N, CA, C and O atoms as a MOPAC input file, in Angstrom:
PM7 MOZYME 1SCF
protein

 N     99.19000 1    72.35500 1    76.91400 1
 C     98.98100 1    71.90100 1    78.21300 1
 C     98.17100 1    72.62200 1    79.02000 1
 O     98.34600 1    73.83600 1    79.12900 1
 N     97.09400 1    71.91700 1    79.74700 1
 C     96.31700 1    72.71100 1    80.44700 1
 C     96.50700 1    72.42000 1    81.94900 1
 O     97.01100 1    71.37400 1    82.35800 1
 N     96.11000 1    73.32700 1    82.66600 1
 C     96.60200 1    73.41600 1    84.36800 1
 C     95.40500 1    72.41000 1    84.94300 1
 O     94.26400 1    72.37000 1    84.48200 1
 N     95.92500 1    71.57600 1    86.08800 1
 C     94.90400 1    70.98300 1    86.78800 1
 C     94.11200 1    71.76400 1    87.51500 1
 O     94.50900 1    72.90300 1    87.76200 1
 N     92.74600 1    71.29200 1    88.04200 1
 C     92.09300 1    72.09500 1    88.55500 1
 C     92.76100 1    72.68000 1    89.97600 1
 O     93.53500 1    71.98800 1    90.63700 1
 N     92.40000 1    73.93500 1    90.33700 1
 C     93.00600 1    74.71700 1    91.64600 1
 C     94.51900 1    74.74300 1    91.63600 1
 O     95.21300 1    74.85100 1    92.64700 1
 N     94.94200 1    74.63700 1    90.45200 1
 C     96.35600 1    74.80000 1    90.22500 1
 C     96.85400 1    75.32500 1    88.92600 1
 O     96.28600 1    74.86200 1    87.93800 1
 N     97.95400 1    76.34000 1    88.68700 1
 C     98.37700 1    76.87100 1    87.30600 1
 C    100.04100 1    76.71300 1    87.59900 1
 O    100.72300 1    76.41300 1    88.57800 1
 N    100.27400 1    77.04800 1    86.33800 1
 C    101.79200 1    77.11400 1    86.19300 1
 C    102.59100 1    77.86100 1    87.06500 1
 O    103.71200 1    77.48200 1    87.40400 1
 N    102.07600 1    78.89800 1    87.44500 1
 C    102.75100 1    79.64700 1    88.61900 1
 C    102.75000 1    79.18500 1    89.94900 1
 O    103.59600 1    79.40400 1    90.81700 1
 N    101.72100 1    78.52900 1    90.02100 1
 C    101.70100 1    77.77200 1    91.61100 1
 C    102.83700 1    76.34100 1    91.32200 1
 O    103.04400 1    75.64900 1    92.31900 1
 N    103.38000 1    76.01500 1    90.30600 1
 C    104.25000 1    74.64900 1    90.00000 1
 C    105.45500 1    75.42000 1    89.99100 1
 O    106.39500 1    74.87000 1    90.56400 1
 N    105.70700 1    76.67200 1    89.43900 1
 C    107.10400 1    77.22200 1    89.31400 1
 C    107.28700 1    77.64200 1    90.84300 1
 O    108.38100 1    77.30800 1    91.29800 1
 N    106.56100 1    78.20900 1    91.59900 1
 C    106.55100 1    78.52300 1    93.07200 1
 C    107.12100 1    77.60800 1    93.89500 1
 O    108.03200 1    77.84000 1    94.69000 1
 N    106.41800 1    76.24100 1    93.64300 1
 C    106.77500 1    75.06400 1    94.33900 1
 C    108.09000 1    74.67700 1    93.98300 1
 O    108.81300 1    74.49200 1    94.96200 1
 N    108.64800 1    74.49000 1    92.81100 1
 C    109.78100 1    74.30900 1    92.25200 1
 C    110.96500 1    75.01200 1    92.92300 1
 O    112.05600 1    74.48000 1    93.12600 1
 N    110.60800 1    76.33400 1    93.26100 1
 C    111.69700 1    77.23800 1    93.72200 1
 C    111.79300 1    77.10000 1    95.31300 1
 O    112.70600 1    77.57600 1    95.98700 1
 N    110.80100 1    76.43600 1    95.76100 1
 C    110.86900 1    76.45900 1    97.15700 1
 C    109.97500 1    77.66400 1    97.90100 1
 O    109.61200 1    77.53500 1    99.07000 1
 N    109.73600 1    78.55400 1    97.30100 1
 C    108.96000 1    79.61700 1    97.80200 1
 C    107.26300 1    79.29100 1    97.74800 1
 O    106.57900 1    78.79200 1    96.85400 1
 N    106.92700 1    79.77600 1    99.04400 1
 C    105.50400 1    79.55700 1    99.02600 1
 C    104.32900 1    80.53000 1    98.67000 1
 O    104.51100 1    81.64700 1    99.15500 1
 N    103.57900 1    80.44600 1    98.20500 1
 C    102.47100 1    81.58700 1    97.92200 1
 C    101.52700 1    81.17500 1    98.44500 1
 O    101.34600 1    79.95700 1    98.46600 1
 N    100.55400 1    82.11100 1    99.07800 1
 C     99.29900 1    81.74600 1    99.71400 1
 C     98.12600 1    81.60700 1    98.60900 1
 O     97.82300 1    82.63600 1    98.00600 1
 N     97.45200 1    80.42200 1    98.30500 1
 C     96.26600 1    80.31300 1    97.42900 1
 C     95.13800 1    81.28000 1    97.69600 1
 O     94.31500 1    81.46500 1    96.80000 1
 N     95.03900 1    81.84100 1    98.71400 1
 C     93.75800 1    82.67100 1    99.11200 1
 C     94.31000 1    84.12600 1    98.93100 1
 O     93.69600 1    84.93100 1    98.23000 1
 N     95.35700 1    84.42100 1    99.50700 1
 C     95.65600 1    86.21800 1    99.28000 1
 C     96.90700 1    86.40600 1    98.47200 1
 O     97.05800 1    87.57200 1    98.10700 1
 N     97.79900 1    85.60900 1    98.11300 1
 C     98.92500 1    85.80600 1    97.35000 1
 C    100.02900 1    86.15900 1    97.92400 1
 O    101.02200 1    86.47100 1    97.26700 1
 N     99.98800 1    86.15600 1    99.50100 1
 C    101.06800 1    86.38800 1   100.40600 1
 C    102.39700 1    85.27200 1    99.99600 1
 O    102.21400 1    84.05500 1    99.96000 1
 N    103.52200 1    85.81900 1    99.75000 1
 C    104.55200 1    84.66100 1    99.76400 1
 C    105.70800 1    84.73400 1   100.62200 1
 O    106.15100 1    85.80300 1   101.04200 1
 N    106.19700 1    83.61200 1   100.88200 1
 C    107.38300 1    83.30300 1   101.88900 1
 C    108.31400 1    82.64700 1   101.12700 1
 O    107.86800 1    81.97600 1   100.19600 1
 N    109.57900 1    82.67800 1   101.30500 1
 C    110.85900 1    82.09900 1   100.89900 1
 C    111.21100 1    80.77100 1   101.29900 1
 O    111.92900 1    80.12900 1   100.53200 1
 N    110.79700 1    80.20900 1   102.45400 1
 C    110.86000 1    79.15500 1   102.68200 1
 C    109.63800 1    78.42600 1   103.55600 1
 O    108.76000 1    79.16000 1   104.00900 1
 N    109.57400 1    76.98700 1   103.79600 1
 C    108.23000 1    76.74300 1   104.75200 1
 C    108.11600 1    77.28200 1   105.93900 1
 O    109.09900 1    77.46500 1   106.65700 1
 N    106.94600 1    77.58900 1   106.27300 1
 C    106.72300 1    78.01300 1   107.67400 1
 C    105.86200 1    77.21500 1   108.49200 1
 O    105.05500 1    76.38100 1   108.08200 1
 N    106.08300 1    77.52300 1   109.64000 1
 C    105.54000 1    76.55700 1   110.76500 1
 C    103.86500 1    77.01100 1   110.89800 1
 O    102.94300 1    76.21800 1   111.08800 1
 N    103.75900 1    78.27700 1   110.76700 1
 C    102.38300 1    78.86600 1   110.92800 1
 C    101.23200 1    78.64900 1   109.75000 1
 O    100.01700 1    78.80600 1   109.87600 1
 N    101.92800 1    78.26500 1   108.63600 1
 C    101.25700 1    78.13200 1   107.31100 1
 C    100.64000 1    76.61400 1   107.40700 1
 O    101.13700 1    75.69600 1   108.05900 1
 N     99.39000 1    76.54900 1   106.57400 1
 C     98.57000 1    75.56700 1   106.69200 1
 C     98.60500 1    74.90000 1   104.90900 1
 O     98.44300 1    75.68100 1   103.97100 1
 N     98.78100 1    73.74500 1   104.73100 1
 C     98.54700 1    73.29100 1   103.40200 1
 C     97.65900 1    72.19200 1   103.35600 1
 O     97.52800 1    71.47900 1   104.35000 1
 N     96.91000 1    71.93500 1   102.10400 1
 C     95.90900 1    70.93700 1   101.75700 1
 C     95.93600 1    70.31700 1   100.34900 1
 O     96.60700 1    70.84300 1    99.46100 1
 N     95.29500 1    69.32800 1   100.16000 1
 C     95.28300 1    69.00900 1    98.68900 1
 C     93.89900 1    68.78400 1    98.40700 1
 O     93.15300 1    68.08500 1    99.09200 1
 N     93.53900 1    69.50900 1    97.19600 1
 C     92.24200 1    69.85000 1    96.89500 1
 C     92.18000 1    69.68500 1    95.39200 1
 O     92.60400 1    70.55100 1    94.62600 1
 N     91.58700 1    68.43800 1    94.95800 1
 C     91.02900 1    68.06100 1    93.55300 1
 C     92.60200 1    67.81500 1    93.12100 1
 O     93.02100 1    68.32000 1    92.08000 1
 N     93.49300 1    66.97900 1    94.00800 1
 C     94.89900 1    66.75600 1    93.38600 1
 C     96.12600 1    67.60800 1    93.36400 1
 O     97.27600 1    67.37900 1    92.99000 1
 N     95.53400 1    68.67500 1    93.88100 1
 C     96.60900 1    70.11500 1    93.94500 1
 C     96.87500 1    70.28300 1    95.28800 1
 O     95.97500 1    70.14700 1    96.11700 1
 N     98.32400 1    70.64000 1    95.68700 1
 C     98.68800 1    71.15900 1    97.00300 1
 C     98.19800 1    72.83100 1    96.92200 1
 O     98.28000 1    73.46900 1    95.87300 1
 N     97.72500 1    73.36200 1    98.09500 1
 C     97.69700 1    74.49600 1    98.03100 1
 C     97.98700 1    74.93200 1    99.43400 1
 O     97.52200 1    74.28900 1   100.37500 1
 N     98.71000 1    75.96100 1    99.61900 1
 C     99.35100 1    76.58000 1   100.72200 1
 C     98.69600 1    77.76700 1   101.26400 1
 O     98.34500 1    78.68500 1   100.52300 1
 N     98.48500 1    77.78800 1   102.75800 1
 C     97.46000 1    79.12200 1   103.11500 1
 C     98.37300 1    79.98700 1   104.02700 1
 O     98.73400 1    79.48500 1   105.09100 1
 N     98.71900 1    81.06300 1   103.75100 1
 C     99.41400 1    82.01300 1   104.98400 1
 C     98.70500 1    81.84000 1   106.48300 1
 O     97.55900 1    81.45800 1   106.72100 1
 N     99.66100 1    82.20900 1   107.34000 1
 C     99.03200 1    82.38000 1   108.98600 1
 C     97.67200 1    82.96400 1   108.90800 1
 O     96.68700 1    82.34600 1   109.31200 1
 N     97.60000 1    84.34700 1   108.30600 1
 C     96.56200 1    84.98700 1   108.42500 1
 C     95.21700 1    84.41400 1   107.81000 1
 O     94.13200 1    84.52600 1   108.38000 1
 N     95.38100 1    83.85400 1   106.71800 1
 C     94.19700 1    83.02800 1   105.93000 1
 C     93.71500 1    81.93400 1   106.76300 1
 O     92.51900 1    81.67300 1   106.89500 1
 N     94.73400 1    81.25400 1   107.36200 1
 C     94.71600 1    79.99100 1   107.89700 1
 C     93.79900 1    80.31000 1   109.44500 1
 O     93.02300 1    79.48500 1   109.92700 1
 N     94.06400 1    81.54700 1   110.00300 1
 C     93.66200 1    81.83600 1   111.25100 1
 C     92.11200 1    82.08200 1   111.16500 1
 O     91.22800 1    81.64600 1   111.90200 1
 N     92.01300 1    82.98300 1   109.95400 1
 C     90.50100 1    83.20900 1   109.51800 1
 C     89.59000 1    82.31200 1   109.24900 1
 O     88.43200 1    82.37200 1   109.66100 1
 N     90.10700 1    81.32500 1   108.46500 1
 C     89.20000 1    80.13600 1   108.39100 1
 C     89.66200 1    78.87500 1   108.98300 1
 O     89.82200 1    77.84300 1   108.33300 1
 N     89.85200 1    78.99000 1   110.13600 1
 C     90.13500 1    77.65700 1   110.77100 1
 C     89.18300 1    76.70200 1   111.12600 1
 O     89.42100 1    75.49700 1   111.20800 1
 N     88.06900 1    77.25000 1   111.34600 1
 C     86.80600 1    76.11100 1   111.44200 1
 C     86.58700 1    75.53900 1   110.21800 1
 O     86.33000 1    74.33500 1   110.20600 1
 N     86.64000 1    76.24900 1   109.00700 1
 C     86.66300 1    75.61300 1   107.69300 1
 C     87.47100 1    74.23000 1   107.44100 1
 O     87.14300 1    73.12600 1   107.00700 1
 N     88.82400 1    74.86700 1   107.97000 1
 C     90.00100 1    74.03400 1   107.72000 1
 C     89.68200 1    72.88900 1   108.46200 1
 O     89.85300 1    71.88200 1   107.77400 1
 N     89.29800 1    72.65500 1   109.55400 1
 C     89.05400 1    71.72800 1   110.57200 1
 C     87.98000 1    71.01600 1   110.21700 1
 O     87.96500 1    69.88300 1   110.69800 1
 N     86.92500 1    71.35300 1   109.42300 1
 C     85.85300 1    70.68900 1   109.02000 1
 C     85.91200 1    70.02900 1   107.64700 1
 O     84.95700 1    69.55400 1   107.03300 1
 N     87.17200 1    70.07500 1   107.27100 1
 C     87.75300 1    69.94900 1   106.14600 1
 C     86.98400 1    70.03000 1   104.80300 1
 O     86.87000 1    69.10300 1   104.00100 1
 N     86.40400 1    71.44800 1   104.66200 1
 C     85.84800 1    72.17600 1   103.70200 1
 C     87.22900 1    72.63000 1   102.71300 1
 O     88.30500 1    73.11900 1   103.05600 1
 N     86.70300 1    72.24400 1   101.33700 1
 C     87.78800 1    72.98300 1   100.33500 1
 C     87.75300 1    74.38300 1   100.12900 1
 O     86.64800 1    74.89100 1    99.94100 1
 N     88.82000 1    75.13900 1   100.13100 1
 C     88.82200 1    76.34600 1   100.26200 1
 C     87.76500 1    77.33100 1    99.55500 1
 O     87.50400 1    78.45200 1    99.99100 1
 N     87.15800 1    76.72900 1    98.33700 1
 C     86.11700 1    77.15500 1    97.54400 1
 C     85.08400 1    77.63800 1    98.59300 1
 O     84.74200 1    78.82000 1    98.53000 1
 N     84.67100 1    77.01900 1    99.33600 1
 C     83.66600 1    77.14400 1   100.32600 1
 C     83.96100 1    78.34200 1   101.45900 1
 O     82.97600 1    78.79300 1   102.04200 1
 N     85.04800 1    78.77700 1   101.73100 1
 C     85.26700 1    79.75700 1   102.79800 1
 C     85.07600 1    81.21100 1   101.99300 1
 O     85.19400 1    82.27400 1   102.60100 1

């Protein structure tokens, strides 16, 4: 089975366990965080930690896929 674009088996297993992993830097958190951002890119959910979200706020608000940041 192949992974969908923008996602892999590790992303899905993290989602099933309730653990968040930043798609940009790999930071993880045990539970949903109010300061994290999430988006759906190419049909896959991607979560971004507070630091990455703040650094790329203009791109996020401009609805650019994370590949562009």
